[in-house]
Structures are given as C-alpha cells and as structure tokens.
C-alpha positions in Angstrom: 8.9 67.7 107.4 6.1 65.8 105.9 5.8 61.8 107.2 7.6 59.2 105.5 5.2 56.7 104.0 5.9 52.8 102.9 5.3 51.7 99.7 3.4 48.6 99.4 1.1 46.9 96.9 -2.5 47.1 96.8 -3.1 43.4 98.3 -0.9 44.3 101.3 -2.7 47.7 101.7 -6.2 46.0 101.7 -5.1 44.0 104.5 -3.4 46.3 106.5 -6.8 48.5 105.8 -8.8 45.5 107.3 -6.6 45.1 110.5 -7.0 48.9 111.3 -11.0 48.7 110.7 -10.9 45.6 113.5 -11.4 42.9 111.2 -11.1 39.5 113.0 -12.1 37.3 110.2 -11.7 37.5 106.6 -13.6 35.0 104.1 -11.6 34.1 100.8 -11.2 31.2 98.2 -7.6 31.8 96.5 -7.5 31.5 92.6 -5.2 32.5 90.0 -5.1 36.3 90.0 -5.7 36.1 93.6 -2.5 34.8 94.9 -1.1 38.3 96.1 -3.9 38.6 98.2 -3.8 35.4 99.8 -0.2 36.0 100.4 -1.0 39.0 102.1 -3.5 37.5 104.3 -0.6 34.8 105.2 1.7 37.2 106.1 -1.1 38.7 108.4 -2.3 35.1 109.8 -1.8 36.5 113.6 -3.9 39.6 113.0 -6.8 38.3 110.4 -8.3 34.7 110.5 -8.5 33.2 107.0 -11.7 31.5 106.3 -12.0 29.2 103.3 -14.5 26.9 101.8 -14.9 24.9 98.5 -17.3 27.0 96.8 -18.2 30.6 96.9 -21.6 29.7 97.6 -21.0 28.1 101.1 -18.1 30.8 101.4 -20.7 33.7 101.1 -23.2 32.1 103.2 -20.9 31.4 105.6 -19.9 35.1 105.9 -23.8 36.0 106.1 -24.0 33.9 109.0 -21.2 35.3 110.4 -22.2 39.2 110.2 -25.8 38.2 111.1 -24.6 37.0 114.6 -22.0 39.5 114.9 -24.2 42.4 113.9 -21.5 43.9 111.8 -20.4 43.8 108.4 -18.4 40.9 107.3 -15.5 40.8 104.5 -15.5 38.2 101.8 -13.9 38.3 98.7 -14.6 35.9 95.7 -13.3 35.1 92.1 -13.8 37.1 89.3 -17.2 36.2 87.0 -17.7 32.6 88.0 -16.9 33.4 92.1 -19.2 36.4 92.0 -22.0 34.6 90.3 -21.8 31.6 92.9 -21.8 34.1 95.5 -24.6 36.1 94.4 -26.6 33.8 97.0 -24.9 35.4 99.7 -25.9 38.8 98.2 -29.5 38.1 97.8 -30.0 36.8 101.5 -27.9 39.6 102.8 -30.4 42.1 100.9 -33.4 40.3 102.1 -32.4 40.1 105.7 -30.7 43.4 105.7 -27.4 41.5 106.7 -24.1 44.2 106.3 -21.7 42.7 104.3 -18.8 44.2 102.4 -18.7 41.4 99.2 -15.8 42.0 96.9 -14.5 40.4 93.9 -11.4 40.3 92.3 -12.1 41.3 88.4 -10.6 41.9 84.9 -7.1 43.5 84.9 -7.5 47.5 84.1 -4.6 47.0 81.2 -6.6 44.6 79.3 -10.1 45.8 79.8 -12.6 44.9 76.8 -10.3 42.1 75.6 -12.3 39.3 77.2 -9.2 38.4 79.2 -8.7 35.7 81.6 -12.0 34.7 83.6 -13.8 37.2 81.7 -16.2 39.8 82.6 -17.8 41.7 79.8 -18.6 44.6 81.5 -18.3 45.8 85.3 -18.6 42.7 87.7 -20.7 44.9 89.8 -23.5 45.0 87.5 -24.4 41.2 88.7 -25.2 42.3 92.0 -26.6 46.1 91.5 -30.2 45.3 92.4 -29.2 43.9 95.8 -26.7 46.1 97.1 -26.6 49.6 98.8 -23.3 50.4 97.2 -21.3 49.2 94.6 -17.9 50.6 93.2 -14.7 49.5 91.1 -11.1 50.3 93.0 -9.7 52.9 90.5 -6.3 52.6 91.9 -4.3 50.8 94.8 -3.9 53.9 96.9 -7.7 54.5 97.0 -8.1 51.3 98.6 -8.4 52.4 102.3 -10.7 55.1 101.2 -13.1 52.9 99.4 -12.8 49.8 101.9 -13.7 52.2 105.0 -16.7 53.5 103.1 -17.8 50.0 102.1 -17.9 49.0 105.8 -19.4 52.6 106.8 -22.5 52.0 104.1 -22.9 48.6 105.3 -23.2 49.0 109.0 -25.5 52.1 108.7 -28.9 51.3 109.2 -30.7 50.0 107.5 -28.3 47.2 107.3 -27.2 45.7 103.5 -24.7 44.5 101.6 -22.0 46.6 99.1 -20.3 45.2 96.7 -16.5 46.5 95.4 -14.3 44.9 92.6 -10.9 44.9 92.8 -9.0 44.6 89.6 -6.5 41.9 89.7 -3.6 44.1 88.8 -4.4 46.6 91.8 -2.9 43.7 93.6 0.6 44.2 92.5 0.3 48.1 91.9 2.6 49.9 94.5 1.4 52.6 96.7 1.9 54.8 99.7 0.3 53.8 103.1 -0.9 57.0 104.2 -3.4 55.4 106.6 -1.3 53.7 108.9 -1.5 56.1 111.9 -4.9 57.1 111.1 -7.7 56.0 113.0 -10.9 54.7 111.2 -14.2 57.1 111.3 -16.0 56.3 115.0 -19.0 55.3 113.6 -22.2 56.2 115.8 -25.7 55.9 114.5 -28.6 56.3 117.1 -31.3 58.3 115.2 -35.3 57.7 116.8 -38.3 59.3 115.4 -38.9 62.8 116.0 -40.9 64.4 119.1 -43.8 64.9 117.2 -44.2 61.2 115.9 -43.5 59.7 119.1 -46.2 62.3 120.4 -48.7 61.1 117.9 -48.0 57.5 118.4 -48.4 57.6 122.2 -51.8 59.3 121.7 -52.8 56.6 119.3 -52.0 54.0 121.4 -53.1 55.5 124.6 -57.0 55.8 123.1 -56.9 52.6 121.4 -59.5 50.2 122.7 -58.4 46.9 121.2 -54.7 47.6 120.5 -52.2 44.4 118.8 -48.5 44.7 118.2 -46.7 43.1 115.7 -42.9 42.7 116.2 -40.7 42.2 113.3 -37.0 41.1 112.5 -36.2 44.9 113.0 -36.2 45.1 116.6 -34.0 42.0 117.2 -31.7 43.2 114.4 -30.9 46.8 116.0 -30.9 45.7 119.7 -34.8 46.4 120.6 -36.1 43.4 122.1 -36.0 44.8 125.6 -37.4 48.0 124.5 -40.3 45.8 122.8 -41.1 44.3 125.8 -41.2 47.2 127.7 -43.5 48.7 125.7 -45.9 45.8 125.4 -46.0 45.4 129.1 -46.7 49.0 129.5 -49.8 48.9 127.0 -50.9 45.2 128.2 -51.4 44.1 124.6 -51.3 41.1 122.7 -47.8 40.4 120.5 -47.5 38.4 117.4 -44.7 38.3 115.2 -43.9 37.8 111.6 -45.1 34.4 110.0 -41.5 33.2 108.8 -39.2 34.5 111.3 -36.0 35.8 110.2 -34.3 37.6 113.7 -37.1 36.9 116.4 -38.0 40.3 117.8 -39.9 39.3 121.2 -39.7 36.2 123.4 -42.0 33.3 122.6 -42.3 32.3 126.2 -43.7 35.9 127.1 -47.1 35.5 128.6 -48.3 38.1 126.4 -47.3 36.4 123.1 -49.8 35.0 121.2 -48.0 33.6 118.0 -47.6 34.4 114.6 -49.5 37.0 112.8 -51.3 34.8 110.2 -52.5 32.3 112.6 -54.4 35.4 114.6 -56.2 36.7 111.7 -59.6 36.5 114.1 -57.5 38.7 116.8 -56.8 41.0 113.9 -60.3 41.4 112.9 -61.2 42.6 116.3 -58.4 45.3 116.7 -59.0 49.0 116.5 -55.2 49.9 115.9 -52.3 47.6 114.8 -48.6 48.8 115.4 -46.2 47.0 113.1 -42.6 47.2 114.4 -40.0 46.5 111.7 -42.4 43.9 109.9 -41.8 42.6 106.6 -45.6 41.3 105.5 -43.9 39.3 102.5 -46.6 38.2 100.0 -46.4 35.2 97.6 -48.9 36.3 95.0 -50.3 32.6 96.0 -52.4 33.6 98.9 -54.3 36.2 100.3 -52.2 38.9 101.8 -53.2 40.1 105.7 -56.0 42.1 105.8 -55.9 44.9 108.4 -59.6 45.7 107.8 -60.7 48.9 109.6 -58.0 49.0 111.9 -55.6 52.1 112.2 -52.3 50.6 111.1 -49.1 52.5 112.3 -45.8 51.5 110.9 -42.7 52.0 112.7 -39.2 51.1 110.8 -35.5 52.0 110.4 -35.9 51.6 106.7 -37.2 54.2 104.6 -38.2 51.8 101.6 -40.1 49.6 104.3 -42.6 52.3 105.5 -45.2 51.7 102.6 -44.2 49.4 100.3 -46.2 46.5 101.7 -49.4 48.6 102.6 -50.8 52.1 103.3 -50.6 52.9 106.7 -52.3 55.7 108.4 -49.1 56.8 110.5 -45.5 55.8 109.2 -42.7 56.5 111.4 -38.9 56.5 110.9 -36.5 55.7 113.3 -34.3 53.0 114.8 -36.3 50.8 117.0 -34.5 51.2 120.1 -34.7 55.2 121.2 -38.2 55.5 119.4 -39.9 52.4 121.4 -38.2 53.6 124.6 -39.4 57.4 123.6 -43.2 55.9 123.2 -43.1 54.1 126.2 -41.5 57.0 128.5 -44.7 59.1 126.9 -47.0 56.2 127.9 -45.7 56.4 131.6 -46.3 60.0 132.1 -49.4 59.7 130.4 -50.6 56.0 131.0 -53.1 53.8 129.5 -56.6 53.7 131.4 -55.8 50.8 134.2 -59.1 48.9 133.1 -58.1 48.9 129.3 -54.7 47.3 130.2 -56.0 45.2 132.4 -58.4 43.7 130.0 -55.6 43.5 127.3 -53.3 41.8 129.6 -56.3 39.1 130.0 -57.0 38.7 126.6 -53.2 38.3 125.9 -52.5 35.7 128.5 -55.6 33.9 127.4 -54.6 33.5 124.0 -50.9 32.7 125.1 -52.3 29.5 127.0 -54.3 28.6 124.0 -51.5 28.9 122.2 -49.6 26.7 124.5 -52.2 24.2 124.7 -52.5 23.6 120.8 -48.8 23.6 120.6 -48.8 20.6 123.0 -51.4 18.6 121.0 -49.1 19.2 118.0 -46.0 17.9 119.8 -48.1 14.8 120.8 -48.5 13.5 117.5 -46.7 10.3 116.6 -44.7 11.4 119.4 -43.6 7.8 120.1 -43.5 6.4 116.6 -40.6 5.8 114.2 -40.0 7.6 111.6 -39.6 10.0 114.2 -42.1 13.3 114.2 -41.2 16.7 114.3 -42.7 17.1 117.8 -40.6 14.5 119.1 -37.1 15.9 117.2 -37.9 19.6 118.7 -38.3 18.1 122.2 -35.3 16.2 122.2 -33.1 19.1 121.0 -34.6 21.2 123.6 -33.7 18.8 126.3 -30.5 18.1 125.2 -29.0 21.4 124.3 -27.3 23.6 126.8 -28.8 27.2 128.2 -27.5 29.8 125.4 -27.3 27.2 122.8 -28.4 28.7 119.2 -30.6 27.4 116.9 -30.5 28.0 113.0 -33.8 27.0 111.9 -33.9 25.9 108.2 -35.7 22.8 107.8 -38.5 23.5 105.2 -41.6 21.5 106.3 -40.3 21.4 109.8 -39.6 25.3 110.0 -42.7 26.5 111.4 -42.9 23.7 114.1 -39.5 25.0 115.4 -40.8 28.6 115.6 -43.9 27.3 117.4 -42.5 24.4 119.8 -39.3 25.3 120.9 -39.7 27.6 123.7 -37.4 30.9 123.1 -36.7 33.4 126.1 -33.6 34.7 124.8 -34.3 35.7 121.2 -30.7 36.3 120.6 -30.3 32.4 120.5 -32.6 32.0 117.4 -31.9 32.4 113.7 -34.3 31.7 110.8 -34.7 32.7 107.1 -37.3 35.1 105.8 -39.8 34.5 103.0 -38.4 37.3 101.0 -35.3 35.5 101.2 -36.6 32.1 100.6 -33.1 30.5 99.8 -32.6 26.8 99.7 -29.2 25.7 101.2 -28.9 28.8 103.5 -28.8 27.1 106.9 -25.8 24.9 106.9 -23.1 27.6 105.5 -24.7 30.1 107.9 -24.7 28.0 111.1 -21.1 27.7 110.3 -20.5 31.4 110.1 -22.7 32.2 113.0 -20.6 29.4 115.4 -17.4 31.3 114.3 -18.8 34.8 115.4 -20.1 33.1 118.5 -17.2 30.7 119.6 -18.4 30.5 123.1 -21.7 29.0 122.6 -23.1 25.8 120.8 -25.2 26.4 117.7 -27.2 23.4 116.2 -28.7 23.8 112.7 -31.9 22.4 112.0 -31.9 21.3 108.2 -34.2 19.7 106.1 -32.6 17.2 103.6 -33.5 18.6 100.6 -32.0 21.9 101.9 -29.1 20.5 102.6 -28.1 19.1 99.6 -27.9 22.6 98.1 -24.8 23.1 100.4 -23.8 20.3 101.8 -20.2 20.5 101.0 -20.0 23.5 103.5 -20.0 21.1 106.6 -16.1 20.1 105.3 -15.6 23.9 106.4 -17.1 22.9 109.9 -14.7 20.1 109.9 -11.4 22.0 108.9 -12.2 24.9 111.1 -13.0 22.7 114.4 -16.4 24.9 114.2 -18.4 22.6 116.8 -22.0 23.1 114.8 -24.4 20.0 115.5 -26.2 19.4 112.1 -29.3 17.8 112.4 -30.6 16.5 109.1 -34.3 15.8 108.9 -34.4 13.0 106.4 -38.1 12.4 105.1 -36.7 11.4 101.8 -36.7 14.4 99.8 -38.8 17.7 99.0 -41.7 16.2 100.4 -43.3 19.6 101.3 -43.4 20.2 97.5 -45.9 17.2 97.3 -47.8 18.1 100.1 -48.6 21.6 99.1 -49.6 20.1 95.6 -52.1 17.7 97.7 -53.4 20.7 99.6 -54.0 22.5 96.4 -55.4 19.4 94.6 -52.6 19.9 92.1 -51.9 16.9 89.9 -48.3 17.2 90.4 -49.4 15.6 93.8 -48.7 12.4 91.8 -45.7 13.8 90.4 -43.0 13.2 93.4 -41.1 10.3 92.0 -41.2 11.2 88.7 -40.1 14.4 88.9 -37.0 13.7 91.3 -38.5 15.2 94.5 -38.0 11.8 96.4 -34.5 11.0 97.5 -35.4 7.2 97.9 -34.0 5.4 94.6 -31.1 5.6 95.2 -31.2 6.7 98.8 -29.2 9.2 100.2 -26.7 8.3 103.2 -26.1 11.7 104.9 -24.4 10.5 108.1 -21.9 8.4 105.8 -21.2 11.3 103.7 -20.6 13.4 107.0 -18.3 10.8 108.2 -16.4 11.1 104.7 -15.8 14.9 105.1 -14.4 14.3 108.4 -17.3 14.8 111.1 -18.5 12.3 113.6 -21.9 11.1 112.6 -25.0 9.4 113.6 -28.1 8.0 112.5 -31.2 8.2 114.4 -34.1 6.0 113.3 -36.0 6.0 117.0 -36.5 8.4 119.6 -34.2 6.9 121.9 -31.4 6.9 119.4 -31.8 10.7 118.5 -31.6 11.5 122.3 -28.3 9.6 122.7 -27.1 11.1 119.4 -27.7 14.6 120.4 -26.1 13.7 124.3 -23.0 12.6 122.8 -22.6 15.3 120.4 -23.1 18.0 122.6 -20.5 16.4 125.1 -18.1 16.7 122.1 -16.5 19.8 121.6 -16.2 19.2 117.9 -18.6 19.4 114.7 -21.4 16.6 114.2 -23.8 15.3 112.0 -27.1 13.8 113.0 -29.5 11.8 110.5 -32.9 12.0 111.8 -35.2 9.6 109.9 -38.2 12.0 109.8 -41.9 10.9 109.2 -43.0 12.0 105.9 -46.1 12.6 107.3 -44.8 15.8 108.7 -44.8 17.6 105.6 -48.7 17.4 105.3 -49.3 18.9 108.5 -46.9 21.6 107.4 -49.1 22.2 104.6 -52.0 22.3 107.1 -50.5 25.0 109.1 -49.4 27.1 106.1 -52.8 27.2 104.5 -54.3 27.8 107.9 -51.8 30.9 108.4 -52.0 32.4 104.7 
C-alpha cells in the first residue's frame, strides 16, 4: 500500500524543504504577494529564524556575509522586479567572491503572464541576474519546489562556490501539492577532488628544482579550508609568501615569518624569481595600471575554478583541484623527495629578512601622526587591535584605510578577517555583510571598519543589527567624504583634484553626524575625536554585548597616504 502524503501549499512546502535541508536562518522582506511565504515562516519560527532588513540591498548583503562566514549557502527571498534589482548587489558580490548563495525572487503569476501584471516583470526575472549566477530557473509548479531548491543548494555549495537564482511565481505559494519528501533525507554532498597524480608530480618536480621560488596565496585557499596546507607547503619549501593586492579571504597568516606582504609591493622579488606558484589567486586588473609582470619566471596556477586557470594570464602549468588535497599531496611528494637543504635555508633566510623589513616599514607607517587629532589610520588600527578580544572578526571596508588595516593589523588566524576584492568593488558591502557574519558566528564579536562614504550607501542596515541584537561594533572612519577620489586625482595630476567640493565628494556642508544617526536607530553610539576618546569608546563597546557605532574623526591626510601606497603597489 502506498504512503499517504499530506497536501500543503507551495509556501509551506518551501519552508519545510528548507528545514529538511538544515537551513537555520532565512532572509526575506515581506510584501504583497509574499504573505503566504511569510505566514509559512511564521508557522515554522521555532525551526527557521526569519531575518529581515529595511531594503533588499541590505538584506542580500547580510545574506552574503552570513554565507561567507558559514562557508555554506544562505537562502534569501526578495520582492518581484524592484526587490530583485535592489538585491543585485548581493549577486554581483557573491559572484565576484565565489560565495554560495540561493537567491530567490517572488515573481509574476503564471496565470497572468505577459499582461504586465502587478509588480510587472516583462520577461523572466532571472534574466536580470544571468551573467552573475551559476544556474537559474523558474519553479514550474509547487510539487517541484523540493527538487529545485535542493538542486539550487547543491549547485551553490559545489566548488567553485557561487550564487544561483530561483524564481517563484506568486501563485505557486498558494498552489496545493503533496509533500512527498517529508521523510526523504537530502543528498549527502561530498566534494573533495584534488589534482591528478601526474599534475601533483609535475608541480612537485618544478618546485624541487626552482632556485628562486615565490608563493602567491589567494582567497581560494581560505575559502576552501586550505590555510594549514598552504602553510605546510611554504614551510617545506622555505619560500617567501605574498597575497593578493586587495584581500577578500586571507589565505596565509600575516604574522608568519615567511609572509612578505602583498604581491604588488614585491615586484622586485617577482623579477628575481624563476618560478611563481599562484594558489587560487585573482589578479584583478583595473585597466588603469599595468598588470603584474612575471617576466621570465615559470608560472604555475592551481585553482578549484576552471575559469580562473588561464583567465588573467597564460601559465606554463595550470592545475585544477581543490587546494587542500592538492597542496597536501604536493607537500607529501616534497617530504619524500625534498628540496635541497641549502636552497631551502637560503629561501627561509631571504623570506625572514623580507618579513622583518615589512614589519619595520609598517611601524614607520603606524607612527605617522600617531598622537595627533584628527586621528590617523595607524592609531585607529592600533587601538582596535589593543581593544578587541582574541578571536574577534575584523571586516575591512574602509576605502582609503583598507590597505593599512591589511598591513598594520597582525592576523594570525586567517578566519578572523573578511575583506572585499577589487573584482567585487562594491561600496556599501561592509556594513550589512558584517551583520550577516555576526549572525553566522554568534560566539565571537565582529568589528567592522567602514569608510564614511561607503557607509552611507547602506547605512540603514545598522537598524537590522539593533532589531536582531547582533553585537557588531561599527567603526566609521569619518574623514569628511570620498577623500580617496580626490587623492587619486592629485596623484594622477587630474583637474578633478579641485572638484571635491563642487562635485559633492565632501560631506562637510552640511556635516553628517553618523553617531547621532546611529542613536536614532537604537544603537549605542560614540564620537571620538582624540586617541584617548577612541580607546575609551572601543573598551566600552567591547564590554557590552550589544551593537554599537563609533564615529572616528579620521585625518583626511590618510587618503593621500593611501594613494601613495596604491601607486607603489600598481
């Protein structure tokens, strides 16, 4: 006798499917046409936490931060065409940073298709997102919701990670279907492919015979849990290690004695190298500056993404595989047949000397205007590092201050750092993303270093932190506007250097009071104009288990320092 199944509507079936897949948190903003889905979430509020925000841009970016911290796909549903358009920033950043995301849209009713109905979508809403997603589809009927949703999570969570987009016609929410998957376990997804034995042997041979080796460790290494494997390989080889110029996920501890800084700041080292090994590295080019030139060095690329292998350069060797098993296999081969001791010792000595020189240079930068007000970036980084407890997560999105945070903040645990790459280049990402990261990792604190210009793109996100009690500490570096634009113009000797005020790049007339704004949204807030005031605000904020915003009056001169660093590294 066949099993009797319960008939439920599509909205209920979706939420039951999410519960079956182990989804603990769902991101949604309710609207007309979404009531059945909101009602289903309400019925299952003990199983799935419902997370909302004031707009879909903030909501989507919160989900992106959540997924990055979880290293697993987040579920987000938005409203028709306008909600999808507002949420597109989540898709562009998820694509750029290889973030697993199940992005879904409630769209036009199937029964009225082509009539430019309520919240109209001229054609398929998934056309809006097509170039940024791994897969997209419109749900054809309620009974197929479990199939499509499980497949969406599988595709998003399969390396290389990335977003998918599903569209739910709003009449599907009320369509009745039998829940045939109630007792069916979801697919046990296991992906652990490494490079082939032949590829491992070839790379090991190349590393073994190299006289001047350089390792470049990219975000993929952290994204797929291979930092320890990268450290083990570097120590086995005795080679200097660099990272991407604009760090998204940090693939190597900056405190390690073989770490010598970012790639663009080590062009002399590149020119001396006979082999460069790139581990999941994005060499994002701007079109405004010369790309990194590896000269006569042999270039070897390892990546889990087949599209990355030859996209930005033409390496002599390109190897496809997840970083952890691939690097472990290469290290094992080098343990069995090691690099000559003299060569390894020489490489270690060189790496350690360069690491020490980097530390000395960073201390010189830290000391610039250290005791002055407005507060310089070196003092801001120093005070944050002193105040934050062990394990605190830092979200770095403070525009002209970003490279200084990457350099001046000692990072031993790479899992405590989140930035944004040049490939993503999305103003306003950091604030909402930090809330998602905090929700995903409630046992540690998150501090988000944000530029005042970028913060204004998504400033209302902090209301969600207040509503949810997510104890993020938002540190807003107030230098009075988009100072990096004018600073770069000065470096380029562009007439735009004189256009800051005329073009609205300065926030000085009228002055924006970020602390007062935060207080109006329910956050404890502080304004720090001196180093002592900043230290007190940080200590107080960390002592309280609640969201807080600290507005730091930051020296406008830092932007010019940023421009100097930028031009040196490019």
